[in-house]
N, C-alpha and C positions, 0 to 999 in steps of 0.2 A: 504494500500500500504506500502511496506517495506521502512523504512527510509534510508537504505543503497542504495537502487535503486534511491531514490530521491536525495541523496547526490551525487551519481555518475552522474546523469543527470545535476545537478547544476555545478559540477566540469567540466563536458564535455562542458557545454555552456560557462563557464567563462574562461577556460584556453586558447582557441584561441583568445579571446578578449584581455586578458592580454598579451599574446605573441605579438599580433599586436601592442599594445601600447608600449611595451618594445622595439621592433625592430625599430619602427618609431622614437621614442623619443631618445633612447639612442644609438642605432647602426647607424641609418641614420642621426640623428641630426636635424630632422625637428620638427617644432611645430606641435602638433597633429591637431589643427584646420586648419592650412594651408594644411597639407597633405590630410585631409578629404575633404576640400572644393575645392582644386585646382587640386590635382593629382589623385584622384579616379574618374574614369569614369565608364560608363555602361559596357564598354568592359573589364576593368581589375578588376572589383569588384569580379566576380566569381573566378578569378585566385588568388586574394589575400586571399579570404576565403578558397580556397582549400589548399593553402600553409600553412596557420595557423592551419589547421586541423592535420598536422603532430604531433603536440603536443598531440592530442588525441590518436594517435597511441602509443606514448610512455606511456601515462597515462594508456591506456588499458593494455599494456603489464606489467606494474608495478603492477597494481591492480590484474591482473590474476596470476602473479608469487607469490604475497603475499596472495593468496587464499581469496581475497575479490571479489568473483564472482558477487555478486549483484551490487557492485559499478562498476565493469567492464562492466556489462550489461547496466548500466545507461550511462556510457561514450559511449558505442557503440550505444545506442539509440539516444543520442544527436548528434553523428556523422552522423547517418542516417538522422536525421532531417535537419542538415546542408546540407547534400547532396541533399535533396529535394529542399531546398532554392537555392542551386547552379544551379540545373537543371532548376528551374523556371526562375532565372535571366539569364541563358544562352539562353533560347529560348523565352524570353520576347519580 
């Protein structure tokens, strides 16, 4: 398996998590443990995941413009896997 593809998948999985932490801690001013334990419910978890996936769109476009096609493919693959999780959580 290509290392650039694996790097793209890894970046695609971590970027939404990092964005979530940055928004919750620095922009909203909550403690991360309080936000996760008290404010995330079964209803809004798919919505939160969906909103954090916009960073993958930006990463995909950056990787595609810089001709790193395998990494862009990895980011797209991780976004699709996040989509499967969202659909599962939505209809659980």
